[in-house]
C-alpha positions as CSV (number, residue, x, y, z in Angstrom):
1,X,18.8,3.6,7.0
2,X,17.4,0.6,5.0
3,X,14.1,0.4,3.0
4,X,12.5,-1.4,6.0
5,X,13.3,1.6,8.3
6,X,11.2,4.1,6.3
7,X,7.8,5.3,7.5
8,X,4.8,5.3,5.3
9,X,5.3,8.9,3.9
10,X,9.0,8.3,3.3
11,X,8.3,5.0,1.5
12,X,5.6,6.6,-0.7
13,X,8.0,9.4,-1.6
14,X,10.7,6.9,-2.5
15,X,8.4,4.9,-4.6
16,X,7.1,8.0,-6.4
17,X,10.7,9.2,-7.1
18,X,11.7,5.7,-8.4
19,X,8.8,5.9,-10.9
20,X,9.5,9.5,-11.8
21,X,13.0,8.4,-12.7
22,X,11.6,5.8,-15.0
23,X,11.5,2.7,-12.9
24,X,8.6,0.3,-13.2
25,X,7.2,-0.8,-9.8
26,X,6.0,-4.3,-9.2
27,X,3.8,-4.5,-6.1
28,X,5.0,-7.9,-4.9
29,X,8.7,-7.1,-5.4
30,X,8.4,-3.6,-3.9
31,X,6.5,-5.0,-0.8
32,X,9.3,-7.5,-0.2
33,X,12.0,-4.8,-0.6
34,X,10.3,-2.6,1.9
35,X,9.2,-5.4,4.3
36,X,5.5,-4.5,4.1
37,X,2.4,-6.1,2.6
38,X,1.3,-5.8,-1.0
39,X,-1.8,-4.0,0.3
40,X,0.5,-1.4,1.9
41,X,2.2,-0.7,-1.4
42,X,-1.2,-0.5,-3.1
43,X,-2.2,2.2,-0.5
44,X,1.1,4.0,-1.2
45,X,0.4,3.9,-5.0
46,X,-3.2,5.2,-4.3
47,X,-1.7,8.1,-2.4
48,X,0.7,8.9,-5.2
49,X,-2.2,8.7,-7.7
50,X,-4.2,11.2,-5.6
51,X,-1.2,13.7,-5.5
52,X,-0.7,13.4,-9.3
53,X,-4.5,14.0,-9.8
54,X,-4.1,17.4,-8.0
55,X,-4.0,19.9,-10.9
56,X,-2.2,22.5,-8.8
57,X,0.6,20.1,-8.0
58,X,1.1,18.0,-11.1
59,X,-0.5,20.2,-13.8
60,X,-1.8,17.0,-15.5
61,X,1.7,16.5,-16.8
62,X,2.4,13.2,-15.0
63,X,0.1,10.2,-15.1
64,X,0.3,7.0,-13.0
65,X,-0.2,4.0,-15.3
66,X,-0.7,0.3,-14.6
67,X,0.6,-2.2,-17.2
68,X,-1.5,-5.4,-16.9
69,X,0.8,-7.4,-19.1
70,X,3.8,-6.8,-16.9
71,X,1.9,-6.3,-13.7
72,X,3.7,-3.0,-12.8
73,X,3.1,0.7,-12.3
74,X,5.0,3.6,-13.7
75,X,4.6,7.4,-14.0
76,X,4.5,8.8,-17.5
77,X,5.5,12.3,-18.3
78,X,3.6,14.0,-21.1
79,X,6.5,16.3,-21.7
80,X,4.0,19.1,-22.4
81,X,4.7,22.4,-20.7
82,X,1.9,24.3,-19.1
83,X,1.4,27.9,-20.2
84,X,3.0,29.0,-16.9
85,X,6.0,26.8,-17.4
86,X,6.5,27.9,-21.0
87,X,6.3,31.6,-20.0
88,X,9.3,31.1,-17.7
89,X,11.5,30.1,-20.6
């Protein structure tokens, strides 16, 4: 399966994982890699932002950021454990 064979949910998940593993995502380059429009990638990024904003899912630990100077998106990890996470240690 190639990048161009992915459906919208699979593509958004792949983009999110790429950012979670430290990759910076450029909309134009990512659109070309997946064979979709830049607008489609922006919709995927919007969906990722929505999921990360859900306090039950992301616990405010992860934040989607846009770097205007480099024209790319990334997910930052605050590295701060929630009370629930810390209690499991």
